[in-house]
C-alpha positions in Angstrom: 71.9 -48.5 -15.4 72.2 -44.6 -15.4 73.3 -42.9 -11.7 70.8 -41.7 -9.3 70.7 -37.9 -9.5 72.3 -37.6 -5.7 75.0 -39.7 -7.2 76.3 -36.8 -9.5 79.5 -35.1 -8.3 79.4 -31.2 -8.2 82.1 -29.2 -9.9 81.9 -26.2 -6.9 83.1 -26.9 -3.4 80.2 -26.2 -0.9 82.4 -23.7 0.8 82.9 -21.6 -2.2 79.1 -22.0 -3.1 78.4 -20.5 0.3 81.1 -17.8 0.2 79.9 -16.7 -3.6 76.5 -16.6 -2.7 77.0 -14.1 0.1 78.7 -11.7 -2.5 76.3 -12.4 -5.1 73.5 -11.6 -2.8 75.4 -8.4 -1.6 75.7 -7.4 -5.5 72.3 -8.2 -6.2 71.4 -4.7 -5.0 71.6 -2.0 -8.1 73.3 0.8 -6.4 76.3 -1.8 -4.5 77.1 -3.1 -8.1 77.2 0.3 -9.4 79.4 1.2 -6.7 81.7 -2.0 -7.3 81.6 -1.0 -11.3 82.7 2.6 -10.7 85.8 1.3 -8.2 86.8 -1.4 -10.8 89.3 1.1 -13.4 90.4 3.4 -10.2 90.4 3.8 -6.3 87.9 6.5 -4.7 87.0 8.3 -1.9 83.7 8.4 0.2 82.5 11.4 -0.9 83.5 10.9 -4.6 81.5 7.6 -4.9 78.4 9.3 -3.1 78.5 12.2 -5.5 78.7 9.6 -8.6 76.1 7.3 -7.3 73.9 10.0 -6.0 73.1 8.6 -2.9 73.1 10.3 0.6 76.3 9.8 2.4 74.6 7.5 5.2 73.2 5.2 2.7 76.9 5.4 0.8 78.6 4.5 3.5 76.1 1.9 4.5 76.6 -0.1 1.5 80.5 0.3 1.5 80.6 -1.3 4.9 78.4 -4.3 3.9 80.7 -4.9 0.9 84.2 -4.5 3.1 82.9 -6.8 5.8 82.4 -9.7 2.8 85.9 -8.7 1.5 84.3 -7.4 -1.7 86.2 -4.2 -1.0 89.4 -3.2 0.6 89.9 0.4 2.3 92.5 2.4 2.8 92.7 5.5 5.0 94.4 8.4 3.8 94.5 11.3 6.5 90.8 12.4 6.6 89.8 10.4 3.8 88.6 6.8 3.0 89.7 5.4 -0.1 88.0 2.3 -1.1 89.1 -0.5 -4.1 88.0 -3.5 -4.9 88.9 -6.5 -2.7 88.6 -9.9 -4.5 89.4 -11.3 -7.9 86.0 -13.1 -7.3 84.2 -9.3 -7.9 86.9 -8.6 -11.0 86.1 -11.5 -12.6 82.4 -11.3 -12.2 82.4 -8.0 -13.4 84.2 -8.7 -16.7 81.5 -11.4 -16.9 78.5 -9.4 -16.7 80.7 -7.1 -19.0 81.0 -9.9 -21.8 77.3 -11.1 -21.6 76.2 -7.6 -22.0 78.3 -7.1 -25.6 77.2 -10.6 -26.2 73.5 -9.9 -25.8 74.0 -6.3 -27.7 75.6 -8.0 -30.3 72.7 -10.6 -30.5 70.2 -8.2 -30.9 71.6 -6.6 -33.8 
C-alpha cells in the first residue's frame, strides 16, 4: 500500500520555513521589494533610497526598519547618514530567482 499523506517527509526544516515565511511576507510589499532590488548592487543612504522609490522619508524609514529587524537589511552609520545594504544571503538568492523567472517568462512570451 502507499504511504499516507502524513507519513511523507518534508524537505524544508520547520524552523527554516517559519523564518523564510516572515521574509517572504515582508518582501510581499512592492515598495520593500523595490528597495531590496535597489540595494542589490550597492549600499545606499536613506535619502537616496527615498528619492529612488519616491516615498516620504517616514514611509521609507518604516520599510527599512521592518526589513532591518528581520535581518533582510543591515545598516551602518557614517556620520549623520545611515547606509543600508542587503544583510541576508537568502534575499540575494530570492532576487536572483525572481530575475531568472522574469527572464524565463519573457522568453516564453516571444
